[in-house]
Phi, psi and omega in degrees: 000324181299322179294324177295313179299315180298316180295320180290322176299319179291324183284322185271330176064192181298149181098357178229134176266120176254113187244140179254124177051042175249152182292155169236145182261087182283329176199187183291343185249351189227130174223072179295160180239081178295164181296319178219138177233136172244121182228150179295147178105204180236172178299328179296331179295341185245024177293323185253353180204150178280154176302139179249345179224070181293151177279330184207136173239136179236128174241114178271117189217144172225300184281340183245025187298320181297314178296316180299316181294318183287306186281303184290322176298323178295326177296318179291322177298318180297318180294319183290336177281343173061000000 
């Protein structure tokens, strides 16, 4: 996961917050904690609230891939349907 975070920080540069294992606020009931989140702005922008519209979520998975795809993927589908 550290290599993924490092690569994303290099790719997105300033103006994007690359956060590791921090919550995202997808709706009023769900705050999943993906392995890496890329959100617009800086870390200071999220001192008082979690990102609600991340540009990218990364889940590094091997043993829990079926659960991650079913449960966490469903959360993202629900958010995109708005």
